N, C-alpha and C positions, 0 to 999 in steps of 0.2 A: 320387525327387528327388535329383539328384546334387548340385546346389548350391542353397542356400536352405533355407527351412523351410516349415512348413505354412501360415503366413501369406501367403507369396508365392504358393503354389499356390492358395489361396482367392482372392487378389486376381486372379490370372489367370483363374480360373473365373468370377468376377464380370464381368471385362472381356469374356470370350468370350460370356457370357450376354447382357449388355447389347448387345453388337454384334449378336448374332443377333436379338434382339428389335427393335432399331432397323431393321436391314436388312429383316426380314420386314415390318414396318410400312410402310416406304417402298415396298417392292415391291408390297405389297397396294394401297396408295394409288395408285401408278402404274397398275396394271392396272385398278383401278376407274375411274380417270379416262379411260384409253384406251377401256375398254368403253363408257362413257357418251358419249364424244365420237365416235369413229370406229369402234368395235367391234373385237374381237379376232379374229373369225372371218369367213370369207367367207359369202355367202348359201348356203342349203341346196342350191339347184339347181346352183350352181357346184361345191359340194363333191361332189355326186353325179356330176356329169359328169366331174370330175377336174380337179385344178389343173395337171396336166402340160401339157395342151393349151392352157390359158389362159396359162401362164407361158412355156413353152418352144416351143409350136407343134407338139408331137408327143405321142404316147401313150407312157406308161411301160411298159404291158403290152399290146401290140397283139394278142396271141393269146388274151387272156382274154375 
């Protein structure tokens, strides 16, 4: 601690902790809402066939 005292450091730790908790909660709520409305993943058959051909029109690993 170059400038300030232990109280300032504790205040910053509290601020960082509260920020992390709030952002984690908001991100969790966002992904739960997305999962319940439109889903986070593609269907299994599309996942097995590969997303490259679906999105780009070509295979990523043609020799495999």
